[in-house]
Steps between C-alpha positions, in 0.01 A plus 500: 500500500406266215667534162276631222410251224619746238843648417606804700648700213621856499157595357326335796730685743408831333127420532544412869717809563235728351222310685322415172249220514564231243398147423781269385427259215727218378462343157701276277746699291476436125779631278340760270162436667472866604188666622275265302624201703456689831146607409403140405665356807311733741177517290511880475485739206841559343422870524557475881845345461750782474828448324816683605701607197847645520554753225764761415499824307740599223765597752468155663334633816297211642146519636211268575164485322204328664245374247193278491582146399262513201648823363820605331689828552495754221865592517440790261230648725712435812797682347268796427363507852849480650641762261772273363582393145438128554459222755591136465484192722824423686671173426473226765851553635447873555154446650654260753786740573263793564237312701681208661216278380498238222277559199172324576536603865551876473310705754487879508537472880846492650708532187879503539516842334222749574332541162234745390162326462236571236167325531209480258235729643223239479691265736375728779136443400528139615404395850781246535796405283739206481864615465823306517628447855866478398536135409388291204163342586427739785237772474365745757145629492475862608291816465663682205480835679745358758771518231503877550575446868822319407641724225406796281297376203464690174160408355502459122253413224699263278300173492433319174244222525629171359 
C-alpha cells in the first residue's frame, strides 16, 4: 500500500472510519493568513472555507462553532440561541488542550475532548466546503452534510458579514 501524499491526522482517521468521501488539499501555512489565504491559494470563494472556532460559555464549558471564512460570529446572538449569558473565544492554550490541535490547524473532527458543535445554518447550503484537516496548511474538502454523520450539529443563525 502506498503512503498518501497528505498527513494522516486524527481528523483523516475519523473521515475514513465514517466512510466519508473527502479530497485532501495541502497549502502553505501563513501565520495569521486564515481563511483569506486558503481561499486565495485554492482560488475559491472565502465563503466556502469554514473556520473552526473554539468558544466557551460563562461557566467555561467549551464548544465548537463552524463559520464561513468571510463572516464573523455574533457572540450575543449565539449566547441567546444557546440560552447562556455570554460566549467568548477560548485562548490558544485552552483550545489546544480541548482539541489536541494547534490554532491554525484546528479541525472539528477527532478532537481530544468530544465538544458540542454549532454550525452556521447556511454552511449546509453549500455543495462542498473546505475545512481544516487537523494540521496547519492541510484542508479537506467535503460535503457539509457529512458533518452530521460524524457528530450531532446544532444549526445556528449567528453569522455577521465582514
